[in-house]
C-alpha positions, 0 to 999 in steps of 0.5 A, a space after each residue: 450673236 447668242 445662243 440661249 434658251 426660251 424662258 417660256 414652256 417646257 419644250 426648251 427651243 433654241 434661241 438665236 438673239 443678235 443685238 445690232 448697234 444702238 439706235 437701230 430700229 430693231 435693235 434686237 433680232 430673235 430666231 430659232 437656233 436650227 441645231 437646238 434638238 428641241 426645236 430646230 429653229 422653229 419658234 412659237 409666237 411667244 418665242 418669236 416676239 421675246 424681243 417685244 418683252 424686253 423693255 425697261 418700262 416698269 421694271 424694278 431697277 433698284 431695291 425697295 423698302 417698305 415701312 409699316 405704313 406701307 411707304 415705299 423708299 428706295 435703297 442701297 442693296 446693302 440696306 435691303 439685304 441687311 434688312 433681310 438677313 436681321 430679319 431671318 435671324 431675328 425671326 430664326 432665333 425667336 421662333 426656330 428655323 421652321 417659321 422661315 420658308 422659300 416659294 420659288 419658280 420654274 422661271 428661276 435657272 438652275 444655278 440660283 435653284 441650286 444656291 437657295 436649296 443649299 442655303 435653305 436644306 443645309 444651313 438654315 436646316 429646314 425643308 420650308 422651301 417649294 416651287 410654283 412646279 408644285 402646281 404643275 408638275 408634282 403628281 408626275 414626280 410622284 407617279 414617276 417615283 412610284 413607278 420607276 424609282 426616280 423622277 425621270 421621263 424616260 424618253 424624247 420628242 423624237 419619239 413623239 414623231 417616231 411613234 406610230 400612235 401619240 395619246 395625247 392626254 390632259 394636253 392643248 399641245 397645239 397652244 400650250 407646246 406648239 413646236 412639240 405639236 408641230 413636229 408632232 404634225 409634220 411626222 404626220 403629213 410624213 406618214 398619213 398612217 400615224 395616228 392621234 387620239 386626243 383625251 380632253 374633256 374639251 375640243 381644243 386646238 389639239 383635237 382638229 387634226 386627231 383621229 380620235 377625241 375622247 370627251 371624257 368626263 373631267 377628274 375620270 383619266 383613272 377609269 378610262 386607263 384602268 379600263 385599258 389595262 383591263 382590256 390590254 390582259 383580256 386580249 393578251 397584249 402583255 409582254 410577260 417576260 418584261 413584267 415578269 423580269 423587270 416589274 413588280 406589282 402587276 398582279 395587285 394592279 390588274 386585280 384593282 383595275 378590273 374591280 373598278 373598270 373590268 366591263 366597258 359600260 362601266 368605264 364609258 358610263 364613269 367616263 361619259 363616252 360611248 362605248 363604241 368610242 371607248 371600245 376604238 380607242 383600246 383597239 387602236 392602242 391594243 394593237 399599235 406597238 409604237 405607242 407615246 402617251 403625253 400627258 400634261 397638267 390635265 393629268 397633274 393638276 387633280 386630288 388624284 393626279 398621281 393615280 391617273 400619272 401611274 394609270 397611264 404608266 401602268 399600261 405601258 408596262 403591261 405590254 412594256 412599251 418604253 425605252 425603245 424608239 416611238 414609245 412610253 410614257 412622256 410628261 411634258 413639263 409647263 415651265 421652262 426649268 421645272 425639271 432643272 429645278 427638280 434636279 436640285 431638290 427645289 420641291 420640299 420633300 426632296 433633296 439636290 441630285 434626286 436624292 430623298 429628304 426621308 431617307 437617312 443615307 441621302 441626308 447624310 450624303 448632301 451634308 457630307 458633300 456640303 459640309 454644312 452644319 445641319 441638313 434638314 431631317 423632314 419634308 418641308 411644307 408643299 405650296 399650298 400648306 406652306 401658304 396656309 402657315 403663312 396664314 395662321 402665323 407658323 411662317 413669319 418669315 417668307 421669301 418668294 422668287 420669280 412667281 407670282 401667288 397671289 393670281 396663280 395659287 388656288 384660293 388666291 384671297 386667302 394667300 393675299 391675305 395670308 401675306 399682308 399677315 407676314 412679319 417678313 416678306 421679301 420678293 425677288 421680281 423683275 417688277 415692283 407692281 405684281 400682285 405679291 411684290 405689292 405687299 412685300 416689305 423688301 423687294 429685290 430687282 432681279 436679272 430677267 431672260 437676256 440679262 441672266 446666266 445659267 442653264 435650264 433642263 426641258 421636258 425631254 431631260 435637255 440640259 442647256 444654256 441660257 445665256 446673257 446678251 444684255 447688260 444688267 439694267 439699273 442695280 438688278 442682280 442674279 438671284 444666286 449672287 442676292 441668296 449667296 449675300 445674304 448666307 453670307 450676312 448670317 455668318 455661313 460659309 461655302 457660298 463664297 461663288 463669283 459666277 454661275 459657272 462655280 455652282 454649275 460646276 458643284 452641281 454636276 460634282 454632287 450628282 456623281 458623288 457617291 452616285 455608285 456606293 453603298 445602294 445610292 444608285 440613281 439616273 440623274 448623273 451629269 458628272 461628265 460635265 464637273 471641270 468645265 472651265 468658264 469657256 466650256 461652260 460658255 460653249 456647252 450644247 445641249 445635252 440629256 442626262 445622264 452624261 457620265 462622260 463629257 460629250 455624252 448625251 442620252 437620247 432614251 433611258 429604260 433600253 436596258 430595262 434597268 429602273 432605279 428602285 433598289 431591284 432595278 425593278 419598275 412598279 406597277 401601282 394600284 390606281 383605284 379611282 375616286 372622283 374629284 374631292 368637290 362636286 357640284 351641287 345646286 348651289 354651285 351647278 357647274 365645273 370650272 377647269 382652268 388654263 392656258 391660252 395660246 398667246 400669253 404665259 402664267 400672269 402676264 408680266 412678260 407677255 402682256 408687254 407684247 402688242 402682238 401677244 394681246 390680241 388674240 384673246 385680249 380679254 378675260 373670259 369665260 367659255 361655257 356651253 350655249 346650252 348651259 349660257 341659256 340656263 344660267 340666263 347669260 348672253 354670248 358676248 356679255 359680261 357675267 360673274 364666275 362664283 365659287 365657294 372660295 371666290 369670284 371674278 368677272 369674264 366675258 362670256 364665249 358660247 361655244 359647242 367645243 365646251 362640254 355641258 356643265 362645264 366652264 373654262 377659264 384662263 389663268 392669265 389676268 390679274 390686278 394689273 390688267 383687269 378689274 377683278 379677273 384672277 381665276 385662282 381666287 375661285 379654285 378650290 385648294 384641295 391637292 393630291 395627298 401625295 403630290 401636293 398639287 392643287 385640283 384646278 380643273 374641278 371646282 363647282 362654280 356659278 356663272 350669273 349676269 354681271 349687268 352694266 348701264 354702259 361699255 366703252 372702249 378706249 384707246 390712249 397713247 398714256 394709261 388712263 388715271 383711275 384709281 381703285 375707287 373711281 375705276 368702273 365696275 369692269 374694266 381690262 387694259 391691253 398692251 397696243 404698238 404704241 398705245 394702251 387699248 381700255 375696255 371698260 363697263 359701268 353702272 348709273 347714267 354718265 350724264 355729262 360724257 364730254 367731261 367724263 372722258 376729257 377726265 378720263 383720257 387726261 390729254 390737257 389741251 389737244 390741238 383737235 378734240 373731236 366729240 359726236 354725240 349720236 342723235 337719238 341714241 346716248 351713244 357719244 365719241 370723242 378723239 383728242 388730235 396733236 396736230 394730224 396725230 391721234 392721241 386718244 379716243 373714247 367710244 361710249 354706248 348702252 351697247 356692247 357694239 363699239 367699234 372695230 378694235 383692229 381698225 382703231 389700232 392701225 390708225 394709232 400706227 398713223 402719224 398722219 390721218 387723212 380726211 377719210 380717218 377723220 371721218 371714220 372716227 366720228 362715224 365709229 367705222 371705217 370709211 373702207 372697209 377693207 381698212 379692218 382686218 378684224 380680230 387676230 387669228 395670227 399673231 406672228 404676222 399681225 393677220 385678221 379673221 377678216 383677212 383670212 375670210 376675205 382671201 378665203 372667199 375672194 381666192 378660192 381657198 381651201 387648205 392651210 398652206 393655200 392660207 399661208 401662201 396669201 395671206 403668210 397667216 400660220 407659216 411660222 409657228 402653225 400655232 393659229 392653223 387649227 383655228 384657220 381650218 375652222 374658218 376654211 370649214 365655215 366658209 365652204 358651209 356658208 357657200 353651199 348653204 
């Protein structure tokens, strides 16, 4: 039994992994850690499905080298590392260290992060290292530093439970941070008077239990919170003593707020919400002392993201509502170690231990501690600029670790083009077939979750251990080890670590080094964890920094009214509002917003391998309002093309009134390995916040148009389909099933011989039984290949999109022997027993379908989520499907009363 930490979102849930004996059917058992302060035993569906993602299929198990013709060969570690070191040395000697860059990830452990930053900034002497946390958290970082003097979150998850009002801004917490949301909902059940406000242009699952949903215009957050700040001043809700003694900038900030949002009518127009609703929110905030404002990517991912963050913090500073239980601004991070990476200087403009790269005293402090030959003397290139520098040839060598920028960055087609121009591209990853690794000259096999060992820090500053409980597969190695080996080949000393424990100890000692001398005083301090021996490091339990002495854990900052500017005061920051950089126009009249869905993570390289995570929303989709769809000439359920000035993609249309008029929503997860043309990053405008460098993922002008096809097909197969890019259909999506793969296909042109086409597509050779059926008078066709009584593959082809139930077909593949009724159903394209069709998955934890839930509601007169849970188990584990179940209950009631 191993206590470790989940590798997904920034909640940082504790996990207990138990590995059974070889040959046991369920060898790995995953459960929540009941003693971890982030989750107290709860896990969301992604965490619960961790065991399903750990197979070695598709893993990169040894180093790979590619030549100039794209030919790939396996290599030894010595060969691969020599090539990396030789390439770096050549480029540095010819062009200087600024021609080298690293792009790393919040998926790395803190120890990996520390070593690579030490190499780049202290030995190579450049700051050209940035992290994918730039894409989600850097606006929060910049805002916190402006307000508090340091990159820190003062509160904790318990504050959300103790608050009387929780405001969720730009955060679909129910889907993206489900355990925090469930803690919030549990506190609401215990205290029904507690109120929840959601600020989000979309009506998401998080809105279902909210007292108030402000569907503000995309990009209008600063107007909203400037208006709140003005309202608080006008109504006397100001902590004058706190503001006078512990803050600066109040007068200038209030003046800027009054100038832009001095009247409710002005704010209502800018935000697109009724005056009465705005006033209700302001009055609620003003009258409630214990308020927590939670914000996430909807705030951060903007060309004015830093100002949005500060406009929120300003309201808490003006009222003194922070540093005490149940109050304060709370930035909830997207990745498991976004905060840990920032602690060790993962961003291009920072140094380790929360020290500033543009401060000469800080630079000297770090160089003295490291005893490094040089220290980077100016900020490096931030993510978007870094890849632009690769594109234009300024960066000639790039090492990418644990991230997939060809999918995740804005203007992603240009990123792919840039990587194709790079003289030396090194990628460290679990898989060699990611969109980014496909362009690399060197691919290094990394360890994954369950195999690597180190620490992570979650959204509430809680440092936890992530432990190995599986042996390293093949030749895979830790990222820190690969970096140290390259450093050694470059002739550098100071990288002779033998274990992550040694790296952590150095990191802890640096955090305490001169932390109270010469005016260099900072909150990040884990000196109490320095000097741990290996056993104590292995036994380390979760704790929140600062940790000045062993055994400490700081639940909350700012209770002493001390901040981390030189004068120990916080700052209210003027935030004049400004519209998003690119406005819609006649050519691109809609606003594209991107984000996550409930059951997937980042670019699906891991979660895409788990069948139970694939069935909730299995295809790439675009959501838009039904009226908008009518104006665009597209219909619900059809394929559409979504385009911007930067790129285009194809997705399935989902019409919903939850999506505001004139807007679109597309998830970020699909890539070229599992869909024909669904990388939404290719559409996103590359504009960034001038302070934080964070891209504007939430506001790209776009257009939707029909994507006409002549036929549709669904294919189930136990083996991957064999088609190349040249002969692939116009649209395809690959979806992982339980022991099979499912493909959704659509194409153009007539298939003249469906039988020959299906046999070639399936590639099943000569099965013992081949069933095929042409529907008389139609172009409908179905075929199935059986080995004795076991289903190997099937295909259904039609000019219409109404193909057989996927859940029913999936269940047939779970059977070792098909019944006669099953075979009849295959030929008919439907089950002879309607009860066999569970419908689209709603509860992924227990694989409960929509039809199953609706039947239970109708047959048993169920009226609550709890009753549904007792009847069919849906919603009783992580709870992230509960909002959807509530909608099904409400719709069933409407149908009964119609």
